[in-house]
Structures are given as structure tokens and as C-alpha cells.
C-alpha positions as CSV (number, residue, x, y, z in Angstrom):
1,M,155.9,-53.2,-34.3
2,A,154.6,-56.6,-33.5
3,A,154.4,-55.5,-29.8
4,R,151.9,-52.8,-31.0
5,Q,150.0,-55.0,-33.5
6,D,149.5,-57.0,-30.1
7,Q,148.3,-53.8,-28.5
8,T,146.2,-53.3,-31.1
9,Q,144.5,-56.8,-30.9
10,Q,144.4,-56.4,-27.2
11,I,142.7,-53.5,-27.8
12,A,140.4,-54.9,-30.8
13,L,139.9,-58.2,-28.4
14,I,138.8,-55.8,-25.4
15,A,136.6,-54.0,-27.9
16,C,135.1,-56.6,-29.0
17,G,134.6,-58.0,-25.7
18,V,132.8,-54.8,-24.7
19,L,130.8,-54.6,-27.8
20,I,129.4,-58.3,-27.1
21,F,129.2,-57.9,-23.4
22,V,127.2,-54.6,-24.4
23,L,125.6,-56.4,-27.2
24,G,124.6,-59.6,-24.4
25,I,123.0,-57.2,-22.0
26,G,121.1,-55.7,-24.7
27,L,120.3,-58.4,-26.0
28,Y,119.3,-59.9,-22.5
29,F,117.3,-56.6,-21.8
30,A,116.1,-57.0,-25.3
31,Y,114.7,-60.2,-24.5
32,S,113.4,-59.7,-21.0
33,S,111.4,-56.6,-22.5
34,Y,109.9,-59.3,-25.4
35,Q,109.0,-62.3,-22.7
36,K,107.2,-59.4,-20.9
37,E,105.9,-58.1,-24.2
38,A,105.0,-61.3,-25.1
39,A,103.0,-62.3,-21.9
40,A,101.6,-58.9,-21.9
41,V,100.2,-60.0,-25.3
42,A,99.6,-63.5,-23.9
43,D,97.6,-61.8,-21.1
44,L,95.7,-59.2,-23.5
45,T,94.6,-62.4,-25.8
46,Q,93.3,-64.0,-23.3
47,R,91.7,-61.2,-22.2
48,R,90.1,-60.1,-25.4
49,D,89.1,-64.0,-25.9
50,T,87.4,-64.0,-22.7
51,S,85.8,-60.9,-23.5
52,D,84.6,-61.9,-26.7
53,K,83.1,-64.9,-25.2
54,A,81.6,-62.9,-22.6
55,A,79.8,-60.6,-25.4
56,R,79.0,-63.7,-27.4
57,E,77.7,-65.0,-24.7
58,A,75.7,-62.1,-23.4
59,T,75.0,-61.3,-27.1
60,L,73.1,-64.7,-26.9
61,Q,71.1,-63.7,-23.5
62,A,70.5,-60.4,-24.5
63,V,68.8,-62.4,-27.9
64,D,67.3,-65.1,-25.6
65,L,66.3,-62.7,-23.0
66,K,64.7,-61.0,-25.9
67,Q,63.0,-63.7,-27.2
68,M,61.4,-64.3,-23.7
69,L,60.1,-60.6,-23.5
70,G,58.4,-61.2,-27.0
71,F,60.9,-59.4,-29.1
72,A,62.5,-60.8,-32.5
73,G,66.0,-61.7,-31.8
74,E,67.6,-58.6,-33.9
75,A,65.3,-56.1,-32.7
76,N,67.5,-53.8,-31.3
77,F,67.6,-51.8,-27.8
78,S,65.9,-48.8,-28.7
79,D,62.6,-51.1,-29.8
80,V,62.9,-52.9,-26.9
81,T,63.2,-49.8,-24.6
82,E,60.5,-47.5,-26.5
83,Q,57.5,-50.7,-26.1
84,F,59.0,-51.1,-22.2
85,E,57.6,-47.6,-21.6
86,A,54.4,-48.1,-23.3
87,D,53.8,-51.2,-21.5
88,K,54.8,-49.1,-18.4
89,K,51.6,-47.2,-19.4
90,R,49.5,-49.6,-20.5
91,L,49.9,-52.2,-17.9
92,M,52.0,-50.4,-15.0
93,G,50.2,-47.2,-14.6
94,T,49.2,-48.1,-10.8
95,F,52.5,-50.0,-9.6
96,A,54.7,-48.4,-7.4
97,E,58.1,-46.6,-9.2
98,T,60.0,-49.5,-7.7
99,N,57.9,-52.2,-9.0
100,R,57.6,-50.9,-12.4
101,N,59.0,-54.0,-14.6
102,Y,57.7,-57.3,-16.2
103,R,58.3,-59.0,-13.3
104,A,56.0,-57.5,-11.2
105,V,53.7,-57.5,-14.4
106,I,54.1,-61.6,-14.3
107,D,53.6,-61.8,-10.5
108,T,50.1,-59.7,-10.7
109,L,49.3,-61.9,-13.9
110,A,49.7,-64.8,-11.7
111,E,48.3,-63.8,-8.8
112,E,44.9,-62.7,-10.3
113,N,45.3,-66.2,-12.1
114,R,45.1,-67.6,-9.0
115,K,42.1,-66.0,-7.8
116,I,40.2,-66.8,-11.2
117,A,41.7,-70.4,-10.8
118,L,40.2,-70.2,-7.0
119,Q,36.6,-68.6,-7.9
120,E,36.6,-71.0,-11.0
121,T,37.2,-73.9,-8.3
122,E,34.4,-72.1,-6.4
123,A,32.0,-71.8,-9.3
124,K,32.5,-75.3,-10.5
125,T,31.6,-76.3,-6.3
126,R,28.8,-74.4,-6.6
127,A,27.5,-75.5,-10.2
128,K,27.8,-78.8,-9.0
129,D,25.6,-78.2,-5.8
130,L,23.0,-76.6,-8.2
131,K,23.2,-79.0,-10.4
132,D,22.5,-81.6,-7.2
133,R,19.7,-79.3,-6.4
134,L,18.4,-79.3,-9.6
135,V,18.4,-83.0,-9.8
136,A,16.7,-82.8,-5.9
137,M,14.2,-80.6,-7.8
138,E,13.1,-82.8,-10.5
139,K,12.6,-85.4,-8.6
140,E,10.4,-83.6,-6.4
141,K,8.8,-82.0,-9.4
142,D,7.6,-85.5,-10.7
143,A,6.3,-86.3,-7.4
144,E,4.6,-82.7,-7.9
145,I,3.3,-83.5,-11.2
146,L,1.7,-86.7,-10.0
147,K,0.3,-85.5,-7.3
148,H,-1.8,-82.4,-9.7
149,K,-2.7,-85.3,-12.1
150,Q,-4.6,-87.2,-9.3
151,E,-5.6,-84.3,-8.2
152,L,-6.9,-83.2,-11.7
153,D,-8.3,-86.4,-12.6
154,K,-10.3,-85.8,-9.3
155,A,-11.3,-82.2,-10.0
156,K,-12.6,-83.5,-13.9
157,A,-14.5,-85.9,-11.7
158,D,-16.1,-83.4,-9.5
159,L,-16.4,-80.8,-12.0
160,A,-18.6,-83.9,-13.7
161,A,-20.8,-84.2,-10.8
162,E,-21.2,-80.2,-10.3
163,Q,-22.4,-79.7,-13.6
164,S,-25.3,-82.9,-13.6
165,N,-26.1,-80.6,-10.1
166,Y,-25.7,-77.4,-12.2
167,E,-28.3,-78.5,-14.5
168,I,-30.3,-79.8,-12.1
169,E,-30.3,-76.3,-10.0
170,R,-30.5,-74.4,-13.4
171,A,-33.6,-76.0,-13.8
172,R,-35.2,-75.1,-10.6
173,I,-33.7,-71.6,-10.7
174,N,-35.2,-71.1,-14.1
175,A,-38.9,-72.6,-13.1
176,E,-38.2,-70.1,-9.9
177,T,-37.5,-67.5,-12.2
178,K,-40.9,-67.8,-14.2
179,R,-42.4,-67.8,-10.6
180,L,-40.7,-64.5,-9.9
181,A,-41.5,-62.4,-12.6
182,T,-45.3,-63.5,-12.2
183,R,-44.9,-61.9,-8.6
184,V,-42.8,-58.7,-9.9
185,K,-45.9,-58.3,-12.1
186,E,-48.0,-58.7,-9.2
187,L,-45.9,-56.2,-7.1
188,Q,-45.4,-53.6,-9.8
189,S,-49.6,-53.3,-9.8
190,E,-49.6,-52.9,-6.2
191,T,-46.8,-50.4,-6.3
192,E,-48.4,-48.4,-8.8
193,K,-51.7,-48.8,-6.4
194,A,-49.5,-47.3,-3.7
195,I,-47.8,-44.8,-5.7
196,A,-51.3,-43.2,-6.5
197,A,-52.3,-43.3,-2.8
198,A,-49.3,-41.8,-1.5
199,Q,-49.5,-38.9,-3.9
200,T,-53.1,-38.6,-3.2
201,A,-51.5,-38.3,0.9
202,K,-48.8,-36.0,-0.4
203,G,-51.1,-34.1,-1.6
204,V,-53.8,-33.8,1.8
205,A,-49.9,-33.5,3.8
206,E,-49.2,-30.7,1.3
207,D,-52.3,-28.6,2.1
208,E,-52.2,-29.2,5.8
209,L,-48.6,-28.1,5.7
210,D,-49.6,-24.9,3.6
211,K,-52.1,-24.2,6.5
212,T,-49.4,-24.6,9.0
213,K,-47.4,-22.3,7.4
214,R,-49.9,-19.7,6.9
215,A,-50.6,-20.2,10.9
216,N,-47.1,-20.2,11.7
217,E,-46.5,-16.5,9.8
218,V,-49.5,-15.3,11.6
219,L,-48.5,-15.9,15.3
220,L,-44.6,-14.9,14.5
221,S,-46.2,-11.5,13.0
222,E,-48.2,-11.3,16.2
223,R,-45.4,-12.2,18.5
224,A,-43.5,-9.4,16.6
225,V,-46.0,-7.0,17.0
226,D,-46.3,-8.1,21.2
227,N,-42.7,-8.1,21.3
228,P,-40.6,-5.6,18.8
229,S,-37.5,-6.0,20.8
230,F,-35.7,-8.2,23.5
231,E,-33.2,-6.2,24.4
232,V,-35.7,-2.9,25.6
233,A,-35.1,-2.1,29.5
234,D,-37.9,-3.5,31.8
235,G,-37.5,-0.6,34.4
236,R,-35.8,2.2,36.4
237,V,-33.8,2.2,39.5
238,T,-35.7,4.9,41.3
239,F,-33.5,5.2,44.6
240,V,-30.2,3.4,45.8
241,N,-29.1,3.0,49.6
242,Q,-25.2,2.1,49.1
243,A,-24.7,1.8,53.0
244,T,-27.2,-1.6,52.7
245,G,-26.7,-2.6,49.5
246,A,-30.7,-1.8,48.4
247,A,-32.0,-0.4,46.0
248,W,-35.7,0.6,44.7
249,I,-36.9,0.0,41.1
250,N,-39.9,1.4,39.5
251,L,-42.0,-2.3,39.1
252,G,-44.5,-3.8,41.5
253,S,-48.0,-6.3,41.6
254,A,-49.3,-4.0,39.0
255,D,-46.5,-5.2,36.6
256,S,-46.6,-9.2,37.7
257,L,-43.5,-8.7,39.4
258,Q,-42.1,-11.7,42.3
259,R,-39.7,-11.7,44.7
260,Q,-36.4,-13.2,43.9
261,V,-36.7,-11.8,40.0
262,T,-33.0,-11.3,39.1
263,F,-32.3,-7.9,36.8
264,S,-29.2,-6.9,35.2
265,V,-28.3,-3.1,35.4
266,F,-27.4,-0.5,33.0
267,E,-26.3,2.8,32.2
268,S,-29.5,5.2,32.4
269,D,-28.9,5.9,28.5
270,L,-29.3,1.8,27.4
271,T,-30.7,1.7,23.8
272,D,-30.2,-1.9,23.1
273,A,-29.4,-4.0,26.5
274,G,-28.2,-7.2,23.9
275,K,-25.2,-5.2,22.9
276,A,-24.8,-3.1,26.0
277,D,-22.2,-3.6,28.7
278,K,-24.0,-4.8,32.5
279,K,-22.9,-2.4,35.4
280,G,-24.6,-4.9,37.9
281,S,-26.9,-6.8,38.7
282,V,-30.4,-6.7,41.5
283,E,-32.5,-9.6,43.2
284,V,-36.4,-8.7,44.3
285,V,-36.9,-9.1,47.7
286,R,-40.4,-7.0,48.5
287,I,-42.9,-6.2,46.7
288,L,-43.5,-2.7,48.0
289,G,-46.7,-1.2,45.7
290,D,-48.1,-1.5,42.2
291,H,-45.1,0.0,40.7
292,L,-42.4,-0.2,43.4
293,A,-40.3,-2.9,44.8
294,E,-37.2,-3.4,46.9
295,A,-34.4,-5.2,45.8
296,R,-30.5,-6.0,47.2
297,I,-27.8,-5.1,44.7
298,T,-26.0,-8.7,44.2
299,S,-22.8,-7.4,41.9
300,D,-21.5,-4.1,40.8
301,D,-18.8,-2.0,40.4
302,P,-17.6,0.0,43.5
303,T,-16.4,2.3,40.6
304,N,-19.2,2.4,38.5
305,P,-21.9,1.9,41.2
306,V,-25.5,0.8,40.4
307,L,-27.5,4.8,40.5
308,P,-31.1,6.1,40.3
309,G,-31.8,6.4,36.8
310,D,-30.1,3.6,35.8
311,Q,-32.1,0.6,33.6
312,V,-33.1,-2.8,34.6
313,Y,-33.5,-5.3,31.8
314,S,-34.3,-9.7,32.7
315,Q,-33.4,-11.9,29.9
316,V,-36.9,-14.3,31.5
317,W,-39.1,-11.6,33.3
318,Q,-41.4,-9.7,30.7
319,R,-44.2,-7.1,32.2
320,G,-47.5,-8.9,32.5
321,K,-46.4,-11.7,30.2
322,Q,-44.3,-15.4,31.3
323,R,-41.5,-15.9,28.3
324,R,-40.8,-19.5,27.4
325,F,-37.7,-21.1,26.5
326,A,-36.2,-24.1,25.9
327,L,-32.4,-25.7,27.5
328,T,-30.2,-28.1,25.3
329,G,-26.8,-29.1,25.8
330,L,-24.9,-29.7,28.7
331,I,-26.2,-26.9,30.8
332,D,-23.0,-26.2,33.9
333,L,-23.4,-23.0,35.0
334,D,-20.5,-22.9,37.7
335,G,-18.2,-24.5,35.7
336,D,-17.2,-27.7,37.9
337,G,-17.8,-30.3,34.9
338,R,-21.3,-31.2,36.4
339,S,-24.7,-31.0,35.1
340,D,-27.0,-27.7,36.6
341,L,-29.8,-28.5,34.3
342,Q,-32.5,-28.5,37.6
343,Q,-30.7,-25.0,38.7
344,A,-31.5,-23.3,35.4
345,K,-34.8,-24.9,35.7
346,D,-35.2,-23.5,38.5
347,L,-34.2,-19.7,37.7
348,I,-36.5,-19.9,34.9
349,A,-39.4,-20.2,36.8
350,L,-38.1,-18.1,39.7
351,N,-38.3,-15.1,37.3
352,G,-41.3,-15.9,35.8
353,G,-40.5,-17.5,32.7
354,V,-42.0,-20.9,31.6
355,L,-39.7,-23.9,30.0
356,D,-41.5,-25.7,27.2
357,A,-38.7,-28.3,26.7
358,S,-35.7,-29.2,27.9
359,L,-32.7,-32.0,27.0
360,E,-32.6,-34.0,29.9
361,D,-29.1,-35.4,31.3
362,D,-29.9,-38.9,29.7
363,G,-30.1,-37.3,26.4
364,T,-34.1,-37.5,25.8
365,V,-36.3,-34.4,25.3
366,D,-39.1,-33.1,28.0
367,G,-41.3,-31.4,26.3
368,E,-41.6,-29.8,22.8
369,I,-40.7,-27.0,21.3
370,T,-43.3,-24.5,19.8
371,I,-43.9,-21.2,17.8
372,N,-44.6,-19.8,20.7
373,T,-41.0,-20.7,22.7
374,R,-39.1,-17.2,22.7
375,Y,-35.2,-18.9,23.3
376,L,-33.3,-21.8,22.9
377,V,-30.9,-21.6,25.4
378,L,-27.6,-23.3,23.9
379,G,-25.3,-24.8,26.5
380,D,-22.1,-26.6,25.6
381,Y,-22.3,-29.2,22.6
382,P,-20.6,-32.9,23.7
383,E,-17.3,-33.8,22.3
384,Q,-17.1,-37.1,24.2
385,A,-18.3,-40.3,21.8
386,S,-20.0,-41.4,25.3
387,K,-22.1,-38.2,24.9
388,G,-23.8,-39.5,21.6
389,S,-27.7,-39.1,22.5
390,I,-26.9,-35.8,24.3
391,R,-25.4,-34.8,20.6
392,S,-28.6,-35.9,18.7
393,G,-30.9,-34.4,21.7
394,F,-29.1,-31.0,20.8
395,D,-29.3,-30.9,16.9
396,T,-32.6,-32.3,16.8
397,M,-34.0,-29.0,19.0
398,S,-31.8,-27.1,17.1
399,K,-33.7,-28.2,13.8
400,E,-36.8,-28.0,15.4
401,A,-35.8,-24.8,16.7
402,A,-35.0,-23.5,13.1
403,L,-38.1,-24.9,11.8
404,R,-40.7,-23.1,13.9
405,G,-38.4,-19.6,13.9
406,V,-37.1,-19.5,17.5
407,E,-34.2,-17.3,18.1
408,T,-31.1,-19.0,20.2
409,M,-28.7,-17.6,22.2
410,S,-26.0,-19.2,24.3
411,L,-26.0,-20.0,28.2
412,I,-23.1,-17.5,29.2
413,D,-25.2,-14.6,27.2
414,F,-28.4,-16.0,28.9
415,M,-27.1,-16.2,32.5
416,S,-25.2,-12.8,32.1
417,Q,-28.3,-11.1,30.9
418,M,-30.4,-12.4,34.4
419,G,-27.4,-11.2,36.1
420,Y,-26.4,-14.8,37.5
421,E,-23.4,-14.9,39.3
422,P,-22.3,-18.4,39.7
423,T,-19.2,-18.5,41.6
424,E,-20.2,-16.4,44.5
425,G,-21.8,-17.4,47.7
426,T,-25.8,-17.3,47.5
427,F,-28.2,-16.5,50.5
428,R,-32.4,-17.8,50.4
429,F,-34.8,-15.9,51.7
430,G,-37.9,-17.0,52.7
431,G,-38.9,-20.6,53.8
432,G,-35.4,-22.3,53.4
433,S,-32.6,-21.6,55.7
434,G,-28.8,-21.3,55.4
435,A,-26.6,-20.4,52.6
436,K,-25.8,-22.6,49.6
437,T,-23.4,-22.2,46.7
438,G,-24.3,-21.1,43.5
439,G,-23.9,-24.6,41.8
440,E,-26.3,-25.9,44.4
441,T,-29.9,-26.6,43.3
442,G,-33.1,-25.7,44.7
443,S,-36.6,-26.9,44.8
444,S,-38.9,-23.9,45.1
445,G,-36.2,-20.7,46.6
446,G,-34.4,-18.9,44.5
447,Y,-30.9,-17.9,45.4
448,Y,-28.9,-14.7,46.7
449,R,-25.7,-13.7,46.4
450,F,-23.5,-12.3,49.5
451,R,-23.0,-8.7,48.2
452,M,-19.0,-8.5,48.6
453,P,-18.5,-5.2,51.0
């Protein structure tokens, strides 16, 4: 029994020991776990405290930041964000996307302030310069005022002297005015007498003018009867020798025809030489009878030659009469720019015409246009200012021709109707010798053109 009790006690002791061991191990692990948990709790507590501190600092910084940005400390984040977006649209529209923040705005404003400050400094400098200049100008102004005041004083003194002189001069002018008024009355009386005398002379002149007009009308009517048409043919071609270039016309000594007279040749059915085209020209070389003369063909058209029955006409020559002419303007027959006035005079004389008046190369008028003058031949009107005297003479002769009822014609038409060919060579029969060009002038002999084969 005792052994069993001892064994039981031993077992109990062993069980207690095992239990204690197990309990110790459990307590150990429990303590170890507790220490770990306590350390973790302590760490979490420390981390919480740190986080709380950081949160408090962040909250304080956020409050400070909101206040720095101009917001109340209790403003919430959405209000700040909304205001920031509005500020971006209002202030940062031109900024780059990465620079749209308040720092960039502050930098921009700082730069603008710097520029404004610089401009203000420059403006102050300019203001100072202007002020200095103003002071200098004020000094100059004072000097100018003093100078002008002195000049004004002098001008006043001069004015007083001039006023005194004016009074003296006015008294003299008044006296002179009275004298002139008396003289004007005398002149008015003399003028009235002169007007009366002029009116009397005017009446006499008007009577003389009426008489002259009536005389002109009578002379013009007589000339119209004597010369019913300037363009009527003077004669006809009676025979032609084409081999020798000779032609015979029905005009001669009884018609007062002379050698070297030139005729234009027209078709046999000519009715108006002034409107017809000439077919050639002939020049008288021999007088064979009362109504017969030999002529040389000076120009014609091989396809339309001079033929018997063709009519001849001269601008200058007229059967039994002398036609009278006047020349004005620049007379250039061959287009070389030089005056051929003397040659034109010779041609008119050689063809039996009379030159009543001519405008000389120096601008003077030789002779006079009368109511008996048949034609005024118009040369070129000079354009050069240096030819003013010739232009004046041209105008004067044209007016005289119009006043006396004298017809006018161009130099080209006049020479063409005479059968003149200025560009061909000529041969002179009679006392002269040799050949000359159409542009040369002679004293007495006529000029004959070589007939082209």
C-alpha cells in the first residue's frame, strides 16, 4: 500500500513537474509573445505619435500655406482648388502648362515690377533732365523778355517819331490830293473833248470802211466772173512721142505761153483738177505757134502714160493773165530742212505768176496781200520758239488773207498742181549750163528734171 502510495505520489509529482514544465513553457511563450506584442504596441504607439505630430505639422503648414495664398485657415481644399482654377484662367492663360502655378505668377509679377521700377527710374531721370532744361529755358525766357522789352521801348519811341512824320506826310498828301483832284477835273474835261473828237473820227473811219467793203465786194464779184473756176483745165495734149519723151499741147504764143512753164497732166475726162489725181507732168521747151507748143514729159506712170487728149493744168499759169500769189511759213520744197523760198519765187515767176507778198526767212513780210491776190500758199508752221518772228508773220498774213477774201492752199498741193518733182535731178535749158538738183535755186533759168527711162 505504501509502495502504491509512493508510486502514486511519484506519478503525481512527475505529473506536477510535467505540468509545471508545460506551464512554464507556456508562460515563457506567453511572456515572449506579450513582450513582442508590447514592443509592437509601443512601436505602433510611437508611429502613431509621429504620424499625429506630422499630421499636426501638416495641418499647421496647410493652414499657413492657405493663409500665404490668401485663404482663411479653415478654408477647405475644394474651395482652394476652385479658386486656383479660376486664377489659372484669369492670370495664367498665356503660361506654359508646366508653369501654371502661383510661383510663376509671382515671378512674372516680380519681373514686371522690376521693369516698372526701371521705367520709373528712367522717368525720374528724364523728369530731372526736363526740369533742368526748364530752369535753363526760364533763364533764357527772362533774358528774352528783357530783350523784347527793350525792343518794345525802342519801337514805341520809333512809333512816336513815325507818327510825327505821318502827320507831316498826311498834310502833304492832303495838299497833293487837292491838287490832283483839280488836275483830274481838267483831265476829265480834256478826255471828254478827246472822246468827242474820236467819235467824230470813228464816224469818218466807218464811212471809209463801208466804202472799202463795197469796193472789195465789187472787186471780188469781178474776180469771180473773170475766174469762174480755178480747177478748169488750161489745155490739152495733142500729140505724144513716147520714144523721145516729148508731147505737144494746144497752147502757144497767142495764149501768152512761155518756155519753162510746167503743167500737170490729167485724164481726158477731167472735170475738177482740184479733186482729181494727176497722171504726170510736162514742161514747155519750145513755142511752135499761136496755139502749139512742144513740151518735155518730166514725169508719168509707164502703166498709165501721157496720151493725146489728156488735159493739162497749171496752178500758176493762166491764159492771157497773170495769177497773183503770196507765200508764208517755212518753204521747204525738198524736205531737207532748209529754206527753198527763193526757188519757190523763181518757179512762180517762170510759170508766169506774180508774187504779191512773201514771208522772208528773217520773219519780215516783203510786199502786201491785196484783194487781187489769188492764193496764199501756206508753208510749214514753225514749232521752235526761236522761230517766233516767222510764226508771228504767218499769223499776220493769214489774217490779212482772210480779211481780203484770199483763198489759201498748202505748199504740197500748190507744188503738186504745178507738176513740181523736188527729189529728181533737173536740167536747165537756155543760157545756163550743167545740171542742178531740185533743191537748188537759180536766178532766171527754169529747172528741168531728167526723164527716167
